[in-house]
N, C-alpha and C positions, 0 to 999 in steps of 0.2 A: 585612252579611255582609263577609267580609275578601275583597279583590280575589283573594288567592292562591286562594280554594276557588272563587270562580267560574271563574279559568283552569284549575282542574283538574278543576271539572266540565264545563267546554267540552271539554278534550281527552279526557276519559274518555268523555264521551257519543258522541266520533265514534269513538273504538276500540270502544266496544260496537256502534255502528252497523256498522261493520265485520265484528267477532265474529256480531252474529245473522246477517249475510249470509253469511257461510261455515258459521254453525250450521245454518242453511236448508237448505243443499247438502248437509251433512252428514247431514240425515235425510232428504232425498229419497234419496239415495242406502243409507240403511240400512234405509229401509222404502218402496220402489217401489210403484209403483201395483198395484192386485192383477190378475193376469192373468185376464182372462174365461175362461170356458169354454165359453158359448153363443154363437150367432151367429144370432139370428133376424133377418129382413129387415125393414128400416126401411120407413116407409109411401111410397108414390110419390106422384106429382102428381095433383093433382084434376083427374079428368076431367068432360067434360058429363053433367049428371045425377047429378053427386055421387060418381060413381066414383071408383076410383084406379087410378093406374099403379103396378105391384109393382116395386120394385128389385128384382134376383136375389136368389134364396131363399138364397143363403149369399155374405157378403160376405168371407169366405175361402174359394177354393177347396178342395174334397175333395181327399185322396190322389190319385184317381184322375184329378182334372182337375189336378192339376201341384204340389200342395203336397208337399214332403219333409218326413214325419213326425221330429217333433222338433227341425226344424232350421228358422231363421228364413229362409231361401234360400227363394227362390220359384221355381217350375218355369216351363215356358212352352213355346213353340215356337222358331220360328225367330227371328234378330235382324235388325234393319235398323239399319245403320249411319250416322249423318248427321255431317257435319263441316263445320261454318260458321267464320266469322272468331272466335265466340264459345264456340261448343259443341262437344262429342264427346259424339254422343246415342245411346243405343241404346233401340230399338222393339221391343218384342216383337209377334209376330204373334198370341199369346193375348191378346184384349181390346186391341190397338192401345195397349196401356199403355205410359208412357213412363218407362223402368226405370232408365235410368242417364242423367244428366247431368252432364257433367264442364265444368267453367269454364274455358275456356283461358288469360284473361287474370288469372286468379285461381290460381297453382300451390299445390298440396299444402303444400307447404314451402319454406323458402331452402334447403335441402338438395337439395329434387328441383323445381327452376324449370320442368323440362319436363315435369311430372306435374300435369294437371289437377286443381283440387279437386273431388271428387263430391260433389255438392250431393243429387242423386237416386241411390240404389241399391238393389237388391234381393237384396243378398249382405251378411251382416256382422250383427254387434248393433245398426247404427243403420239399418234398412231404412226406407227413406224413397222412395215410388214416387207417381207420378200417373195416376191413371185416371178415364175416362169411357166412356159408352155411352148406349146406346138402349134403352127399354124400352116394350113395346106392351100395349096394353089386352087384357085377356081372356087372357092368355096368347098373343099374336099372334107371329109373329116380329119379331124385333128382334137387333140385335148388341149384346149387353151386355160386359162385361170377362171373360168365359169364352168366349165365341165366338172362333172360329180367323177371321184374316183371311189374304188372299192380297197381298202386297206386289207392285207392279211392278217394283221393284228390290229388292235388298238394301243397296247404296252408294252413299250420296247424298255430295256435296261440291259447296259453292259455291263457283262460280270466280270467279277475277279479273274483276271488272266486272259481275258479277251481284250485283244486290241481293236477289233474294229467291230461295226454293228452298223448292217445293212436294213433300211426301212424302205418295204416296196408297196407302191400304190398302182392298182390295176385301173384300165380304162378299157371300154369295147364299144365299137359303135357295129350296126346292124349291117353294115357292107362287108364285115369280116376283117375290118383294120382293129387292131388293138395296141393299146401301147402302155410300158412299163415306166414310172417315173419312181427313181432310186435316190434316196439318201444316204450317203456312206459316211458314217462319223466313226472320227479316230482316238484314240485314247493320247492326251496330254496335248489335243490340237485342236484350235478355233477353227481351223479349215475344213471346211465339208465338201465331199464330190457330189456332183449332183448330174445325172444321167437319166437322158429318157429315150426308151428304145420304141422303135415304131416295128411292129409285126403286119407285113402287110398279109393279110388273108382275103383280099378280093381279087376280083381278075383283071383289076387296071392299075398301073403304075402310081404310085403314091407320090408327089412331089411337094416339099414342103421345107421349113426351116423353124429353128427355135429361137425365142425370145427371153429375155430374164432383166427384172425391173426391182427398182425398190420405189414403194408408194408411201409418202408420208406427209404430214401436216407440221407446220411450222411449229418450233417451241411455243409451250405455252408463256403468258405473261408473268413476270416476277413483279409485286407491289411492290416491292422496294426499289427506290431509284438506285441506288449502288449495287444493290443485290449480293452477290459474295464478292464485288470488288473487282472480277475479272471479267472481260468479256474474250469468249472464244466462239470460234465460226461453228456453225450449224447450216447445213446443207449440202448440195451435190458438189462434188469432185469429178473430174475426169481426167484422165493421164493418156497422153498420145505419145509417140516420138518425138514428134515436133516441139511439143508442148507438154513439159513433164510433168506438171501439177497445175490445173487451173480449177479454180472455185467458180461454180455458176449459182449465185444465190436465188432464194425463191421470187425475188421480185425481177430477175433475170430471166426465169423462167418462164414467168407471166408474161414478159413483154414480147421473148423471143423465144422460139423454140430450137433447140441443137438437131441436126441431122448433119453427121459427119463419119463417115467412112473411115475406118482406122484398122491398122494391124498392132498388135503386140500393146495393146494398152488395156485400161480398165476404167470401171466407174463405181462409184461410192458414194454413199450419203455417210457423211461425219458428224461428230457430234464432239463436247468436252471428254474425253479421255478413252472413247468408243468409235467405232465404224462399222459399216458392212459395206463389202465390196464384193463385186462379182467380178472375176478374173476368166477369161476365157483360155483356151489351148493357146499354146505359142504357136505364132504363125498364122493364126486364124484371121480372114480378115471379117471385121463387125462393123455394123452401123450404129453409131451412138446417137441416141436422141434422149430429148428432155419433154415434158408436156405438163401444163396445167389443167387439170381436172376439177371437177365439180367437188363441193364440198370441203374447197378450200385445200385441197390436197394436190400432190406434185410427184412427177414422174422422173427417174433417171433411169435409162437402161440400155440395152444393147441388143440388137439383131444380127443372127448368124445368118450364112450363106443358104441356099437350097441344096436339099440332096433330093435324089431320086430312088425310091425303092420300088425294085418291080414286084410284081405277084409272086408271093410265097417266100419272099426274102425279108429281111430286118435290116433295120438303120439305125446307127447309134449317133445320139446328139451329148456332148459331154461338156461339162462347166465346172467352175469352183466358185464355191461362197465361202468368204472370210465374217464370220460374225464375232468379235471381239474386242479386248484393248489394244490401244496404239501402244505396242511394244515393238520399236523400230527394229530389234534384231530380227525378230521373228518374220515381220512383214516384209524386209530386204530380201529373205529367202522366198517369199510366195512369187512376188512379181517386180519388175526393175520399176523402182520410184513408190512404192508403195507405202515405205518408209516415211515418204513425205507428208504424210497425213498425221504425223508428229509435227504440227505445224509452229516452227520457232520465226516465222515471217523473214525478213528481210536477212536477219542477223544470224540465220541456220550456219553459216561458216565458221562463226564463233560459237552458237551456242552448241552444237555438237559435239566440240570437242571439251566444254564445258560440263556436258551432261556425261562424256564417257569419265571425266576425272570425279566426277559425283558418285558414280556407280562403283568407280573401282574404290574410293573410300568407303562406301557404304559396305561393299565385301568385306573388308579389314573390320570396321567397326560395328556393321549388322544394325545399326540403327540409323534413318534416314535423318532425324534431327542434329545427331551428332555429325553426319555425313555434310551437312550444309553449314554446320559450325566450322569444321576442319577446311572444306572448300574455301570458305570466306578467309581463314587465315591464310594459305595458302596464295588467293587472288593479292591480299593485302602484301604479303612478302614479294609477288611478283611485280607488283607496282610501287615497293617501298620506297627505291630512288625518287620516283617521281613525287609520290606524295611527299617525300622529304624537302624535294625543293618548294613544292607548294607551301608546305607549313614555312618553312624557312621565310618564303617571301611573306607570307601571313604575318610572322613574328616580327620581323620588320618593319612591314606595315602599321604593326599594332604601335611599335617601339616609336615611330616618328608621326603617330597620330596628334600627340600635344602640339607638335610643330605646325602639322596640317591645320589643325585649329587655330592656329595664330595666324596662318597664314590668311585663312578665311576672314578674322578678324581685321586684318591689316587690309585687303584688297575689298572687302566687302563686296559687292555687286560686278566688280571688274573681274569677270570670270577668265578674260585673255590674259591680265596681269598676274591673276591667280594661277593658271595653268601652266605660264611661262615659271613662274616661282616655285611652282612644284616639282617639274621637270628639272630644273637647276638642282632642288634639293635631292630627286631621286637621282642624278647623276653624281652630285657629289657624296652621296652616302653610298652609292654603286646599290642601288635597290633596284631591282625591274618590279614595274606596279603588275606586268601580266604574268612574272611568274607563278603566282599563286593558282591563276584560273587556268590556264593553259594545260596542265599535267591532268587537272579535273575533268575537261572537255576531251582528253584522250580516253580517260577511263570509262565516259558514258556508255560507249556502244557496249562494251563488257557486262556493264550493271544492266541495260536493256536485255540483253542476250541470256543474261543469268534470270532476269525476272520472267522470261518467256519460258525458260529451261522448268523453273521453279512451277510455273502455271500450268505447263503441259505433260508435266510429267505423271502418267497413271500412277507410279510408284510410289509416289507421296499420296495418293488417294487411299484414306483413312489409316496412314501410317502414323503411329501413336510415337510420342517423341517421350517425354515425362509427365511426372505428377497430373497435372489438369488438362495437358495437350492429349487428347485422344486419338486425334485426326488433323495431320497437318496441312489438309489441303481445304481446310474450312477455317473461318475466323476463329480466336481465340475467343472461348465462349466467358471468359470474365473479364478480356479487353486487356490482361497485365501486360503483354508481351507490345500491344500500341502505346500503353502509356509509358513503358519503360522506354521506348523508341523517340518518345518525345521528349522525356526527359533530357534524354543523351544529344538529342538535336538543339534542346537548349543549353545544353554546358557546350557543345560546340560554337553556337553562338557568340557565349560567353569569353570564348578561346580565341575567336577570330578578330580583327580589326573592325569597329565600328564604323561604318560609313559616316563620311562628316556631313551628308545631307539627312536631315532630319526624318525626310519621307521615307528615303529608301532605308534609315534605321528602324522605321518601324514597320515597314516589309518584312525587314530580315527578322525582326523578333515574333513577327505575326506566323512566320513560315513553320515552325515547331507546333503549332497549334492547328495549323490548316493538315498538315501531315498526318498527325496524331488523329483527326478527325476521319481524313480518308480512310488510313490504315486499321481503322475499326472493323473495315469490312473485307479485308484484306486476308488470305489465305495464311495460317498462321506459321508455316514455312517461309512466307515472304519476309514478313515481319521479323522473323527470328534471323535471316540473313542483315536486314537493316539492323536491327539492334547490335548483332556481335560486329558487324562493319562499324557503326558508330562507336561503341567502345573501344575497337583495335584503333581508328581514329584519333579519339579523345587522347589514349596514353601516347600514341606517336606524337600527336600535336602537341602536349603539354612537357614533353621531354624537350623537342626541339625548341619550344619558345623560353623555356628555362634555359637551355643553351646559348641562345642567341640574346637572350636578357643578361644572362653572366657574361658573354664575351662583349656585349656593349659596355656594360658597366666596367668590366677591366680594361676597356681599352679608353674610355673615358677618365678612370683613375690614372693610368699611365700617361695621358696626354696633360692632365694636370699637374702631376709630378714633373713632367718634362718641363711644362711651362713654368712651373714655380722653380727649378731648377734653371732655367734660363733667365727668370729674373732675377736671380740671386747673383749670378754671375754678371749680369747687367750693371747692378748696382757697383760690384768692385769694379768693373772695367771703367765707370764712370769715375770713382774716386781716385784711381790710379791716374786716370787723364787727368783729374783737376792737380793733381799732386805733380805732374809731370810739368805743366805748366808754370807753375810756380817756380819751379826748381830752374827750369831752362832759364828765364830772364835773370835770376839772381847770378847764375853761370857767366851769362854774356857780359853781364855790368862787372863782374869781377874780372874778366880778361881785360877790359878797357883799362881799370884803374891801376893793374899792373903794367901797361905799357906808358 
């Protein structure tokens, strides 16, 4: 197979990969998950003797309980406002739900640096809230996420020098059963401790368990086909010892509910850069569940085991809630495999070392743009020999291009004879037609892994580079980098051998235009990598091409000189032979006369 065809194939495969990703996003927008109409109750945790603790009969409250008909907004009661060094939180007294969570260290946009990014919110099309509650056996009294709590205060703020902040919500029943739900926030941490205490003031034992869940709607539809140029997963994720990381899309939730008993796992709702995760205490058995409910909402959650609280005693239910960015180092300390929510896909084994190296470079240079540049240089150095082999092969193929054109004219449509002549020429010139493509194919997994590193790294979100680029995670606002990238691809095409097939040649020349158009919507950090990689490749390819061409010219000159010297020596030998033939007969005749 011709070298050019393999290069074309590799390039087209990468284009197809990117287009396929965008097509999936387009289809998801065109055919959103079906909006469920029923809202039956999921089963509850197993009770002694084989009974079950039922979760509340409606997973989405009725209109009387606070849902605004025809709206995605949730109703509720009074709001409790909590401010820490990392959070701006709103907790609703109905259910004690965590309704809003603004991340103070992650602004909403570069244009609004003082506005925290709202990860959890109960308004707008992207509803995403964290709920928890207790359910008793046999319809006993317990505060679920429809119960109304009474807050001790409505305003909380983490003071200077204060490391923890507790927010308490109280609930009571006429039977004498009381409950206290407590959120404990920690300075410098996105991990929140959540506890629910039952105080049994009744005359009967209380039996029940806790549940925790996320409720959200699918992400809103973006009008642009390419959108931001990248596609990341938004939906539910569960982790078990048997399957460390399993995505459960909204479509899957609508088709089939999950019901699985797990020990030492977690459930989460993730999106680009951020996630919410419920993490139980180590060693506790939990029942994981998913459910599609009304108003196009979806649940993922867990139910714990049953506790019995005698009269006059108390029972505690504890869990942990993470609401924040996908920082792999921090997530790995919270729960096993939680760092996998930084989703690099199938090439995680390559992507993780690349990200570690990128972070190390950033620690030195202090700028993520320059870190990408230096990482690109290091990758080019690592693949220098492979690239050298590839470019040397390309240069040799370019040198033989005129001869290939002559063979095509000579053999016309007789491809068999033409291919045989080409193979003979490659053998004679000691050129491997595959030498230019195979090194490129080896590097493709690294390039794709780095693609996902740059896409998934929350560290690049709103990270400035220089001049007009204020955010490495969004497209270049003036499209300068994509245009430079297109020019560098065009220069590379000129340095590479032109395919003998006119159709292939036209397709190859169109690739810079296609890539430039696609990269207009890609994050600036990713385009920066391609620009630097192309510039380094052009420099290396130009040097190697000049060396090969200079070496070929020198070899041709030497062969010509050798051929010229040989022809001179041949003429002299012919003259000497002729003279010898003339002399020898004269000597023979002279001998005869003497006799």
